[in-house]
N, C-alpha and C positions, 0 to 999 in steps of 0.2 A: 663645720661640725663633722666629726668622723662617723662613718657608718656603724662603728662598734659602740657608739655612745647610746645612752638609754632612749633617745628619741627615734631610733630606727623603727620603721613601720613594719610591724609583724601582726599576725592574726591575734596573738595574745594581747598585744597592746592596743589594737584598734577596736576589736569587737565590743569591749565594754561601752564604747561611745556610740555604737551604731544603734540608736534608739528609734528606728524607723520600721515601717511595715514592709517595704519592698526595697527601697534604694540601699545598696550596700550589704544586702543579706547574702550576696554572692560576690566575693572579692578575690581577685588574683593579685598576689604580691610578687614583685620582681625587684632584684637588685639593680639591674640595668636593662634598658630597652632602647631600641631606636626611637620609638614613639608609642606612648600609651594609646593614642588614637588609632594607630595602625593595628595594634594588637586587639583593641576593642572591636574594630570593624571585622577582623578575622573571626573573633569569637561570635559576633552578631551573625555572621554568615553561617556559622555552625549551629546557630539556634540558641545561644545563651540567652537567658530571660531578661526581661525588663528589670532595670535596677542593678544589673551587673556592673561592677567597678573594677578597673585595672589601675593598679598603683605601681609606680617605680621610684626607686631611690634616686636614680639619674636617668636622663634620656640622652642618647647620642645625636639624635636628629628630631628633637621635639618640634612639633608643628605650630607655626604661627600663621596668621592670616596672610593671604596672597603668596603662599608658597615659601614664606620666610622660615628660618630656623629659630626655634625658641631655645635660648640658652638655659640648660637644666642641670646645674651642679648639685652635689650632695647638700642636703639641708632644706631643699625646697619641697613643696607639696605638688607632685606631678601625677595627675590621675585623670581617667576618662570614665564616663558613665554611659551605658547603653540604655536608651529609652525606647519603649514601644508604647507610647501613650494612646489610649483609646478615647480620643477627644475629637469630636466633629469640628470641622472648619479651623483646625489648628494652623496657625501661621508660624512657620519655622523660626522667623526672626524673633518671635516672642520668647523662644527658649533661651536665646542668648541673653536677653534682658533679665529673665528670671534667674539665670545662672549668676549674672552679675549681682543681682540683689541678694541672692543667697550667700555669695561670698562676702559682700559688704556686711551683712548681718552677723556672720561668723567672725569676721575681722573685728567688728566693733565690740562683740562680746569679749574678745581678747584684749581690748583696750587700744586698738589701732583705729585712728580716725581716718579710715579709708574713704575715698570718693570714687565716683564713676565717670568715665569719659567714653562718649559714644564712639563705636557701638559696643565695644567688648573689653575695654581696658580698666584696670583697677589702679588707682593712684593714691599716694599719700603726699600731700603738698604737690610739688611739681615733678615728683619722681614716680616712675612706674613700679608697681609692686606685684602686678599680676595681669593675666589675660585669659581670654576664653576663645575657643574655636569650636564651632558647631558644624558637624558634617552630617549629610543626609543620604540615605539610600531609598530610591523610589522605584516603584514598579508601575509604570504608566503614570496615572494620576494619584496613586496611593503611596503613602509613606510606609516603607517596610520597617525602618528603624532610624534613630538619630544617635549620634555619638557626640557627647559634650566633653571636650577636653578643657581642663582647668589647670593652669600653671600659676603657682603662688610662691613668691620668694619669702618663705617663712624664716628658716634659720640659715639662710645663705650668708656667709661671711662677706663683708664688703670687698675684701681683697680677692675673693673668688670671681667677682665680675670681671669680664674683659675690660681693658683700659677704655675702650670706646663706649662702654656702657656705664661707667662709674658715675658720670655726671647726670645720667638719666634714670638710673635704676636704684632701688633701695630694697630693704627687707625688713620683716618684723623684728629680727634680731638687731639690726642697726638702729631701729627706732626705739625699741624698748631697752636696749643694752643688756638683754638677757634672753635666753632661749624661750620659745613658745612651743607648747605641745602640739605637734602636727596631728596627732591622733584626735585630740579634742577639736581642732579646727576642721578636720575632715568630717568628723561626726556631726558637728554643728552645721556645716554646709549641707550635708545630706538631709538633716532634719528640716532645715529651712526650705530646701529645694522641694522636698516631698510635700510640704504644706502648700507651697505655691502651686505645684503641679496637680495635686489631688483634691485640694479643698478650694482654694481661691479662684484659680483660672477656670475650672469647669463650671463653677457656680456663679461667678461674678464677672468673668471675662478679663480682658487685659487692662481695662481702664484703671481699676484701683491699684494694680501692680505698677503700672506706668506712673501713676501719681506718686507713689512712694519712691520709685526709682528716681524721679526727677528731684526729690529732696536731697539726694546724694550726688546729683550731677553738677559738679562744681564748675563745669565749663559753660553751663547755660548763663547767658547774659554777658559772656566774654567775647572779645574779638578773636576769631579763629581763622585758620586756613584749612581748608578741606582739600586733600589731594585725592582725585578720583582717577579712574582709568581713562577718562577723556580730558582731564585737565585739572586746574586748581581754581578754587573759589575762596575769596576772602570776604568776611563780614561778621556780623554778630550772630552767635548761636542763640536763637530766640525760642526754639521749642523742639520737641520730638513728638511725632504723630503716633496715633494708635497702631499704625502699620510698622512703626519703628524707624521711619524716615527722619532725618535731621533737617530742621528748617533754619536756613541761614539768610539773613537780610543783608543785601549788599549796600554799597555806598549810595546807590540810587533809590533805596527803599524797596527794591524788589526782593521778594522772598522766594528762595529756591529750596525745593525739597530734594535731599540727597539720600539715596537708598544704600549706597556703599561707598566707603572711602576712609581715609585716615585723617584724624583731627589733631591739630596742634594749636594750642593757645598762643596768641601773639603777645598779649599783655594783660 
């Protein structure tokens, strides 16, 4: 989809859908950036407030997990949120789960039957449609801010994916056979995010959020391979703990808790 087409993200098109108290009330729009997370961190260092959002039409070096590059062509929704939550005993991993749930809720409002894959990926069927990267700045034991990067293949043309990704990635456009308003998707993500962060998490904790998250976790109950920094593990994905760890039961019936890694369904 061309950047000159009506879906281009501008203040005029986006602000009518920002029906939040804090998140997205301060938005920086860019045609092209290396990475929205990088710019958001620079802005956070300069004191930009909680809820500030950085949006780009394209990224040249979008950030994925483990230092990977996130492919970010025109038509996708590439943005980062600066968070300075005043919540005691906040567990950073919980923010990634809340981000995923907010994206799922917005996608399903748009008619996309998206699901979650631990810890930070958005899928439709067996194809990836989005991902999340959470970065943190600490000062000793205190969190100064968080930057949540979200990449979502909304109106990306299938032909725009690199050849090596076409069997693994999809977009809302490919699924629905018509464009989807990125402004509405962005607004709905921020609305859902703010409710989770300001209302549910401080009052009820992570347990009810995780319960809903699991409903959309299509990998649970499946045979998976988890690749970690120390090796690989195969078995059944049986649960996710309140700390965000994935529980995998191996062939001997032993349950392993994995705090970080990449998950691939085996069948």
